[in-house]
N, C-alpha and C positions, 0 to 999 in steps of 0.2 A: 360616586357610585360605580361599582364594578359591572360594566356592561357584559362581562363574560358570564355572569349569572343568568342572563336572559337567554337561556337555552334549555329546552325541555320538550317533552312529547306534546305538550299543549301550552299555550301562552295566552293570558288575558291582557288585552290592550285597552279595550273600551268595554263598558258593562255589557255582559251577555254575549260577547263576541269571542269566539275561539278561532285561532288560526294556527297553521303549522309553524315550526321553529324558524325556518328561513324567512318567511314573510314577517313573522313577529320581530326578528332581529332588524330587518330593514325598517319596519315601522318605528322601532325604538330608536334607531340611529336618526331617523327623521325627526322624532320628537325631541331629541337632544338639541337639535338645531332650532327648535321652536319653543321658546321659553314659556309663552302663554299656554301652548298645548300641554307642555309638561306640567305646569301648575294645575291646569284644569283636571289632569288625569293622575295627579300624584297619589291619590287614595287607591286607585286601581293598581298602580305600580307597587305601592307599599304592600298591598294585599298579595300580589303575586310573589313578591320576595318572601313574605311570611310563608306562603304556600311551598316555595322551594325549600326553605329551611325545615319545614315540617316533613317534606318528603325525604330530605337528607337525613333527618333524625330517624325516620322510620327505616330507611335503608341501613343506617348504622345499627339499629336494634336488630335488624334481620341478620346482619353480618355477625354480630355478637352471639345471637341465638344459634346460628349454624356452627360457629366455632365451639360453643358449649356442647352441642350435640356430639361433635367429634371428640372433645375432651372427655365427656362422660362415658362415651362408648368404650373407653380404655379402662374403665373402672368396674369393680364388682360390687354387688350388694353387700352392705355392711362396712364398706370403706368410707373414710372421711373425705369430703371434697375440700379443695383448697379454700382458704378464706376469700371472701368476696373482694377484699382490697387487693389480694395477690392476683386473682383472676383479672381484675380490672387493669392492673398494671401490665400483665402479660398481653392483654387484648387492646391496650392503649385506649381505654374508654373509662367512663365514670362508674363508680360503684352502683349508682342508681340504675344504670343500663343493665348491669349484670343481674341485679335483683329482679328487674322487670323480665329479663330473658328467662331466668330460672322459674319465675312465676308462670310464664307462658308455657314452659315445658311441663310444669306440674298440672296446669289446666288441661293440657293436651294428653295428660295421663301416660306420658312416656317415662316419667320419673316420679318418685315420691321421696321427699327429703324429711328428715327429722332433726331439729336443733337440739343439741345437748348442752346448751349454755356455753360455758367457757371451754368445754371440750371440743366444740365445733359442730358442724353439720354433717350428718351421715346419710348414706343412701339406703333407703328401705326397699325400693323397687326400681327396676330398670326394664323397659321394653326396648331391647336392642334393635329389633326390626323397625320400631317406630322412630327411634333415634336415627337409624340409617336413612329412613325415608325423609325425615325432616331436615337432615343434613344436606340434602340435595344430591347425595351420591347416587350414581346410577349403577352400572354393572361393575362387579368385582371380577377381575380377570386373572386367569392362570394359564401360563404357557406350558404346554406338555409335549412330550415326544410324539412323533408320528404314530398313529394308532395301528401299527403293523403287528403289535404284540397284544395278546388277549389281556395281559396284566395291565397295560396302559389303558385299554378300553375299560377294564374293571375299575381302575382307580378313577378315571374320568366319570364313570357312571355313579360311583359311590360319592364322589365330591358333589356332583350335581344334586343328588338326593339330599345330602346332608345340608347343603346351603339352602335348599328349598325349605327344609324344616325350620331353619333359622330365619326365614323370611328375607334372605339376601339374594338378589339375582346374581347368577354367576355366568361368566362368559369363558369358555374354554377354547384356546387356540392351539394348533398343533404345528410344531416347528422342528425341523431336523437339526440335531446337534445342540449340545448344552451351551456351546458358545453363542449361538443365536438366541437361545432362551435367556441366558444371562444378559445379553445385549438388549432384549426386549424389556427386561426389568430396568436396566440402567437408563434406557431412553424413556421410560414411563409408559410404554405401550402395553405392559402387563404388570400387574401388582405382584404376582408371585411366579416362580418358575419351578417346575418339577424336574429334578435332576437326581443323579445317583449320589449316594453318600460320598463317593470318591470325588466327584466333581464339586460337591458342596464344600468338602474339606479343602480342595484345591483353591477355591475362591474365597474362603473364609478370611476376613480382614481386608479384602480387596474391594470394599464397598458393599458387601453382601453379608447377610446373617441367616442362619438356619432357624426356622420357626417350628418345624415338626419333622420328626423322623418316623416313618411308618414301620421300620424294623427290617430285619433280614428277609430276603427273598420276596420283597414287595415290588422292587423295580425290575429285577430279573431273577429267575431261579438259579442260573449259573452262567458264567462265561466260559468259553473254551476256544480252541483253535480249530478252524476248518482249513483243510489243505488239499491240494491235488495229490492223489495217492502216490504218484511216482516221485514226489519231491521229498527229500529228507529234511526234517526241520532244522538240522544242524548244518545244512549246506551254507557255505559262506556267500553264495551268490543268490540266495533266496530273495524273491521279490515279495514284499509284504504290503498288502492293501491296507491303507490307513485313510480314514475320513478326518481331514484336518479340523472339522467342526466338532468332533467327538473328543472331549477331554478324557473320557474313560478309555476309549480305544487307544489313544496315543499312550496313556500311562501304562495300560496293560500290555501293549506291544513292547514297550521298553522293558517291562518286567519279564515277559516271556522270552524275549530275544535280546538279552543284555549285551551280547557280543556283536550284534549286527549294526553296522553303520547306517545312519538314517538316510544315506544316499540310496539305500535299497528300498526306501518307502515309496510306494506308488499311490498317488492320490486316487481314492475310490470312494464314491458315495456308499454309506453304510447299507443302504437298501439295494445296492446293485452288486454286492460282492459275489453272490452265487453265479450271476451271469459272467462276471469278470474272471472267476475261477474256471468256469466251464470253457470260456473262450481262450484261456491261457494268458490273459493279461497280467494276472498275479498268481503267485504260488500258494500263498497262505494269508490268513487274516484272523484277527480276534473277533469273535461274534457271540451273540446271544444264543445259547443252546436251546432255550425254551421253544423257539419257533422252527427248529429244524424239522422235526417229525419225519415225514417221508419225502421232504422237498429236496434232499440232497441228490445231485446227479450221481450216477454210478462211479464217475471218475473222481469224486470228492468224498472225503471222510472227516469226521469230527474227532477231536482229541481233547480230553479233559486235562486241565493244568492245575497241578497241586498248589502252585504259588498264587492262584486266584482265590483259593479257599480262605475263609475267615477274613476277607477284606470287605471294604465298605461298598464295593461295586454293586452288590445286590440290594442295598437299601434304597428305598424311594424317599427323598427328602424335599421338602418345600422350602424355598429360600425367598427372601425379599431384600429390598435395599435397606442398608443400615439406617438411612434417614426416614424410612417409611413410617407414617403415622396413621395409616388407614387400617392396619391390622388390629381391629378392635377385639374385645372379649368375645363378641358373637362370632367373629371369623375364626378365632382360635378354637372356640367350641365346635364350630362346624367342621373344622379340619380334624380335630382330635376325636370327634364323635364316633361312637360305636357303629353308627349308620354307615360310615365310609367303609370300614372293614367288612361289615356284614353284607352290604350290597356288593362290594367287590368280590367277596368269596362266592356269592351266588352267581355272579357273572362267570367267574373262573370255572365253577362246577357245571355251568350250562343250565342252571335253574332259572336264570334271568337273562334276557337279551340285553346287550350293551345299549346304553342310551346316553348320548352326550351331544 
């Protein structure tokens, strides 16, 4: 007999007596040394082992059911599900367990299946919110840029509303720099990251994949250069402010100043460039022209850059890990929903207050 099985949240040693696991294990060790006691109580011990096996079975069924929820959430109505034998092999369980789990999900009314004989079994109905809830998933998370821009506030608000419509709770975090946002996805702290199309293309094939592009002028309206007025942009000694966490800014700085050695780059947080320019710490930088408005000091001016036009830097793109299996149909629907763009446009126009 394997004494390691005698561990549980409750243990029966004698009829009607419940005790905690540590005391139960001591009692069981004692009874192993007392043959007569063991014989007298063999029926209780056999009952307990049957109880453990039953709990293990129920636990296994639960694991399979949760796995099925996650698998089905990736499918659409009208699609054929994999054969039971194939699912059982993938989940390392018996076909009977898979059939029982599917029956449980149908009883819970989160799916409805129809058999078409030798053609297989097809999905007639899916309640994605119900599957999400039964799968044990909690918050779905998106890492976004710092909300200094009304466009970022608008997208965050639109996503919150759309996910709410799908019945999936969404957590939005704000992090400076695409590098940190990619890192959050890589480390599993966020499911998705919102970055520019330029940054998404830069990381494509490096463990990330793009799952939705919101189109031009959704990330920023345009980028340009802001500089101290007395500094010529073709000066060989120009000091360029660059945030090393911003993939976009690094790429566009190289594009706008191809002849400038990177030894002239000065580390400068993207949100602090105006102060750095005014204080004379840097001479110029690439920046989001959306938010300039009347905030530029009199000693600083903005310059549009032709080479930035028709590039991917204005596109807002959501990326996830290449190995991610949580991006279900419901999440794709929430991301691509008209609700996102409708609510975002209302925030941009001032018809709606940001909410995130």
